[in-house]
N, C-alpha and C positions, 0 to 999 in steps of 0.2 A: 474521237471515235472510243469506245469501248474498251476501256482497260483489262485485259486479261487476268482472269482468278490461280493466284499466285496455290498449287495445292500444302500444304501443312505438313511440313512429314515430320515423321514420329521422333517424339524426343529419347525413345529408348526403345532396346528392343521386346521387352512387353510389347510398349503399344507395335512395333511394329507386327509383332507377330498375334496379334489378338488376344493374349493371356489376359490384360487389364478387364480389357472385356468383358472377357469368357467367364471368368472368375467373380463376376459381378450377375448375372445371369441365371437363368432358373436354370437351364441342364447342368454347371457347375452345384447347385444347392442340392438339387436332385444327386449325383453322384457322390459326392463324399457325403451322403446322410447316410446314399446304400454303403460307402464306404468303411463309417461308423457302424452301421446296424451287422454288418461281415465280421468287423472286428471285433462286437459283443459277445456274437456265438459264439466266435474261437474265445475265447476270456469264459463267455460260461462253460464250455468244451474241456477247458483247459482246464478248471476250476473243480468240474465235478469227476475230473477224473485224479488229481491231484487226491481230494477223500480222498483214494484208493491205493494212489501211486505211493503218495504224496511221503513215507515214512522209509519207500526205498529215497528217493529223489533228495529227503532231508539234510543227509548227510553228506552230500556232495555239494549242497544251496551252503552248508553253512562252513563249509572250507571250500570256494570253490578256487580256483587255481586258473590264474591267466593264460585267457584261451581256448579254459576249461567250456563255457558258458557257447562255445561254439557244435560239442555235441561231435567233432570227428568219429569218433572211436563209443558213440550211442553207448551212452552211459545213464544214459535219462531214458524213463521210462512214462516218463506223465505221456498222454496220446497227444497232446499239444508244441511234441516234444523239450528242446530245454525251451527255450523264451517261455515257452505258457507255462512248465517250473517255473519260472523265473517270478512269469507275474503272479500265478497262484500259492508259491512261495509269498510273498513282499506285500500281494490284498493282503490274503487268510492268516498265514503267521506273523507277519511282522504287524498289523495294520489291525481288522476291526476283525477274525474270525467268521463264522457266518455268516455274520451282516457287509458280509464281504458282495455275497453275492447283488445286493442294491445298487451294485456303479455300472456290471453289463445291464444291470434290466436300468438303469436311466439313462444311458445310451441309445438302448433302443429306444426308448422314448425322441429322443434329440435327433433318432438319423429320423425313425418315423417328422419330426415336425417337421426338420428340414428338407425333405423326400415332398412334404405341402398331404401324406398320407390323411391322418389329422395334424386339427386347429387344437392342439395345449399352449397352456401356460405355463413354459419350461421353468419361470425364478420359482412358482407354486412346486411343483417337482424339484426341481433344484433341492428349496429348503427343507421340505418332507422327506427326501430322498436322505439326505442327512441329517435329521436330526433321530428317523428312525432309525437310521446306521447304528448313529454313536449311545445313545438307546438301545440296541440292540446286544453293542457288543458286550457293552457294564452289564446286563441284563447276564447275561450267555455267561458270561463268565463271572456269575456271583452265584447264581443259581445252578448254571450246566457240569462247571468243574466238578465239584464232589460227589455227580453223577457219571463222569465219563473218566474216571481217573487214568485208565489208558492207555487216552487220544495219545498223537501226539505232535497237535499243535494244542493251544489253549482255544477252545468257544466260542473264547470272543477277544480270543487273539493279543495282539502283545496291548493295543492300545486301552484294550475290558481290564487287561491286569493291572496293568498302572491307576486306571483313574479306581476301581474299586479300594486299590490297595491304600488311596491319595484321601479318598474321598471316609474309609472308617478312620483310617488315621485321624479324619478333621473333627468326626459328626459320631462313628460308629456304627454299627449292624441297625442299629432303630433308624435309626439320620438319612442312612440311606438308607434304605426300605420305603422311609418315606419320598425320599425325594422321584428316585424311581416312578411311585406311584404317582407320584404331584407328575412328572412329565413325562406319564403315559395316557395321560390325563389330558394334560396340555394341547397333543400330538392326535390322540383320536376326534378331539375339541375344536383343532385346526382342521381339520378332514370334514369333518359335517359334524354339524349340530345336533348333535340326534343325540349327541354324549352327553350332553348333557341334560335330558330325558333316564335315561339310562341312570348317568350315577344320581341322582334327585330321588330314581326308586332306591336304589343301592342300601341309601343311607335313609329308606322309609317307607321302606315293603309292605308294612302296612293301613298306607292310603294307599297304593298301586294296589293291594286288595281285596280294599271296603270300596274303590274306586271300579275294576272287576264288577267286586258284586253289582252294585250299584245297577251298573249299566245292564247287566245280565237281567234285572228283574224289570228295567226301564221298558227294556223290550220287550222281555213275555209282556210285560201290561200292556204294548202297542197292539203287540199278538193280540188277544184277547180283546183287547178293545175295536181291534178288525174287524175279527170275527164277528164279534159281537153284530159289526155295525151290519156287516155282509149278508148276515141273515134277517136282520130287520130287512133289511132292505128287496130280499126274496120273500120274503110272509107279504110285506108291503104289497111285492108287482104280484103276485099269485093274488090277492084280495082282489083287488081294481080288475085283476084277470080277467076272475073267478063270475065278481061280478058288472 
């Protein structure tokens, strides 16, 4: 007589309600990806609003009292309310300045990947975004700070200020400029191999000019030869027809 199969009882509440299986499903990846994109769009809106309203919110954020972040008195004027102002203040003022806009952009790429809209290499995007953001933070702090003296935050954020001060103390402005140039070329080379050609042309512009001139001359000679050949063929055809 065959034995009846005993049903396996769920070991925990996640198995009982099917949560573990749901978290590993395609639906969960799609919903989490959509949630990440929604959060990234919200962060972008709050950060753009911070460009206009940050000066009014900064005094509150720098001296934030317990429970004030709940915004019951509606003191925050950021379009993303208190949470949007806190996010923007942290990413833009305390961290990377204008370069912080790359953070929600990368989150959008992550959401697109999880929703399987496009297949992208997240590791390449992650390292590329991180290095570009760090470089832009230092570059903007070095270049834009003298041009925007009335800005209520540093264009490169606190990270840019500290990095510029530290590297200038070690290698001075010429060394810092050389380091920024090398890092920019390295980033662009990582993105596209065409950067190598551009840099070679920049260091040897005469070669590129002579190369273009020789190409123009060669094209003209080829066009003249083709025209001569077509005329000769036409003349030969006409002679053959008349005869």
